[in-house]
C-alpha positions as CSV (number, residue, x, y, z in Angstrom):
1,M,34.8,53.9,-7.9
2,S,33.9,50.3,-7.2
3,D,37.2,49.8,-5.5
4,D,36.4,52.6,-3.2
5,G,33.0,51.1,-2.4
6,A,34.5,47.7,-1.8
7,R,37.2,49.2,0.4
8,I,34.6,51.1,2.5
9,D,32.6,47.9,2.8
10,R,35.6,46.0,4.1
11,L,36.4,48.8,6.5
12,E,32.8,48.8,7.8
13,M,33.0,45.1,8.3
14,R,36.2,45.4,10.2
15,L,34.8,48.1,12.4
16,T,31.7,46.0,13.1
17,E,33.9,43.0,14.0
18,Q,36.2,45.2,16.2
19,D,33.1,46.6,18.0
20,Q,31.9,43.1,18.7
21,A,35.4,42.1,20.0
22,I,35.5,45.1,22.3
23,E,32.0,44.3,23.7
24,D,33.1,40.6,24.3
25,L,36.3,41.8,26.0
26,N,34.3,44.2,28.2
27,R,31.9,41.5,29.2
28,T,34.8,39.2,30.0
29,I,36.6,41.8,32.1
30,T,33.4,42.7,33.9
31,E,32.8,39.1,34.9
32,Q,36.4,38.6,35.9
33,W,36.2,41.7,38.1
34,R,33.1,40.3,39.8
35,I,34.9,37.0,40.5
36,I,38.0,38.8,41.8
37,D,35.9,41.0,44.1
38,R,34.0,37.9,45.5
39,L,37.3,36.0,46.0
40,T,38.9,39.0,47.7
41,R,36.0,39.2,50.1
42,Q,36.2,35.5,50.8
43,V,39.9,35.8,51.5
44,A,39.3,38.6,53.9
45,V,36.7,36.6,55.8
46,L,38.9,33.5,55.9
47,T,41.8,35.7,57.1
48,E,39.6,37.0,59.9
49,H,38.6,33.5,60.9
50,V,42.2,32.3,61.0
51,E,43.3,35.4,63.1
52,E,40.4,34.8,65.5
53,A,41.3,31.1,65.8
54,A,44.9,32.0,66.4
55,G,43.9,34.5,69.1
56,R,41.9,31.9,71.0
57,T,44.9,29.6,71.6
58,D,47.4,30.4,74.3
59,P,50.9,30.3,72.7
60,R,52.4,29.2,76.1
61,T,50.2,26.0,76.2
62,P,51.7,23.2,74.3
63,E,49.6,21.4,71.7
64,P,48.3,18.0,72.8
65,P,50.0,15.1,70.9
66,P,48.1,13.9,67.8
67,P,45.8,10.9,68.4
68,H,48.1,8.4,66.8
69,Y,50.7,8.8,69.6
């Protein structure tokens, strides 16, 4: 019977450790999702700014030479 009790204790310990690992992974994934969401919004804003800047220039007008010319 003591073998069964020790086996149950080991299984309970493993279950507790696995529960903690799952909680840690969930926290990590949640934080990464927040970061990905923030970066996605930043990329969208930057893309909009680039498109607006590109729309302001007339493609028929040549760019002036750089200042070192």
